[in-house]
C-alpha positions in Angstrom: 11.9 -11.9 -70.5 13.5 -14.5 -68.2 15.0 -11.9 -66.0 11.6 -10.4 -65.6 10.1 -13.6 -64.6 12.9 -14.2 -62.1 12.4 -10.8 -60.5 8.7 -11.2 -60.3 9.2 -14.6 -58.7 11.6 -13.1 -56.2 9.2 -10.3 -55.3 6.4 -12.9 -54.6 8.8 -14.7 -52.2 9.7 -11.5 -50.3 6.2 -10.6 -49.7 5.3 -13.8 -48.0 8.3 -13.3 -45.9 7.3 -9.9 -44.7 3.7 -11.2 -43.8 5.3 -13.9 -41.6 6.9 -11.1 -39.5 3.6 -9.3 -39.1 1.1 -12.0 -38.9 -0.8 -12.5 -35.6 -3.3 -15.3 -34.8 -6.8 -14.2 -33.9 -6.6 -15.7 -30.4 -3.1 -16.7 -29.4 0.5 -15.5 -29.8 2.1 -16.1 -33.3 4.4 -19.0 -33.8 5.1 -18.3 -37.3 8.6 -17.7 -38.8 10.2 -15.5 -41.5 13.4 -16.6 -43.1 15.4 -14.6 -45.7 16.3 -17.0 -48.4 18.1 -14.5 -50.6 19.1 -10.8 -50.5 20.6 -9.1 -53.7 21.5 -5.5 -54.0 21.3 -4.3 -57.6 22.9 -1.2 -59.3 20.7 1.8 -59.4 19.5 1.6 -55.7 17.2 -1.3 -55.9 17.4 -4.7 -54.0 15.5 -8.0 -54.1 14.5 -10.1 -50.9 13.2 -13.6 -51.1 11.5 -14.7 -47.9 9.9 -17.8 -46.7 7.0 -17.2 -44.5 5.2 -19.6 -42.3 1.8 -18.5 -41.0 0.2 -20.1 -37.9 -3.3 -21.5 -38.5 -6.0 -18.7 -38.3 -3.5 -16.0 -38.2 -4.2 -12.5 -39.7 -1.8 -9.8 -40.9 -2.3 -6.2 -39.7 -3.3 -3.7 -42.4 -0.1 -2.9 -44.2 1.7 -1.9 -47.3 5.0 -2.7 -49.1 7.1 0.0 -50.8 7.7 -2.2 -53.8 6.3 -5.0 -55.8 5.7 -8.3 -53.9 5.3 -11.4 -55.8 4.4 -14.7 -54.1 3.9 -18.4 -54.3 1.7 -20.5 -51.8 3.9 -23.6 -51.0 1.2 -25.1 -48.7 -2.1 -24.3 -47.0 -4.3 -21.4 -48.2 -4.6 -17.7 -47.4 -7.2 -14.9 -48.3 -5.6 -11.8 -49.7 -7.6 -8.5 -49.3 -6.3 -5.5 -51.3 -8.1 -2.3 -50.5 -10.7 -1.6 -53.3 -10.4 -5.1 -54.8 -12.4 -8.3 -54.2 -10.7 -10.8 -51.9 -8.7 -13.6 -53.4 -8.4 -17.1 -51.7 -5.1 -18.7 -52.6 -4.1 -22.3 -52.2 -1.0 -24.3 -52.5 0.5 -23.8 -56.1 -1.1 -20.4 -56.6 1.0 -17.2 -57.2 0.0 -13.7 -56.5 1.3 -10.1 -56.9 0.6 -7.2 -54.6 1.3 -3.8 -56.2 3.6 -1.3 -54.5 2.1 0.8 -51.7 -1.2 -1.1 -52.0 -2.8 -1.5 -48.5 -3.9 -5.0 -47.8 -4.5 -7.7 -45.3 -3.8 -11.4 -45.3 -5.9 -13.8 -43.4 -4.7 -17.5 -43.1 -6.9 -20.6 -43.2 -7.4 -23.2 -40.6 -3.9 -24.8 -41.3 -0.4 -23.5 -41.1 0.6 -22.0 -44.5 3.9 -21.5 -46.0 4.5 -18.7 -48.6 7.6 -17.7 -50.5 7.5 -14.1 -51.5 9.9 -11.7 -53.4 10.1 -8.1 -52.9 11.7 -5.6 -55.2 12.3 -2.4 -53.2 14.6 0.8 -53.1 17.6 -0.1 -50.9 17.0 0.8 -47.4 13.4 0.7 -47.4 11.4 -1.5 -44.9 9.6 -4.4 -46.4 6.5 -4.0 -44.5 4.7 -0.8 -43.2 1.8 -1.3 -40.8 -1.1 1.1 -41.3 -2.3 2.5 -38.0 
């Protein structure tokens, strides 16, 4: 049970990190950041990445997917997560979220810089983010 929670927490952190790498503000170049906090390769071909993502105010991610589970925690600020086919969810500091594997979605930042820590659980060698053209 505890291992499951740890993996879930790591997945959330990884997702946030991936978002930082692909987020762009609506009107200016992005000054966000993405920092890998932890990377662990597990037997059976899986890996966990925990990533800290800082999104600039009013930044929007492109429409994208992740090849594995993303589990995240909003450290500060607020974002809106829109997963295709589901209602949008507004998340604030202290909130957690999960994005299912391969679920197309968009992340929209609010009027202030937002920090997220996401954990991604993926097969070894798969990119954390795939932009949908």
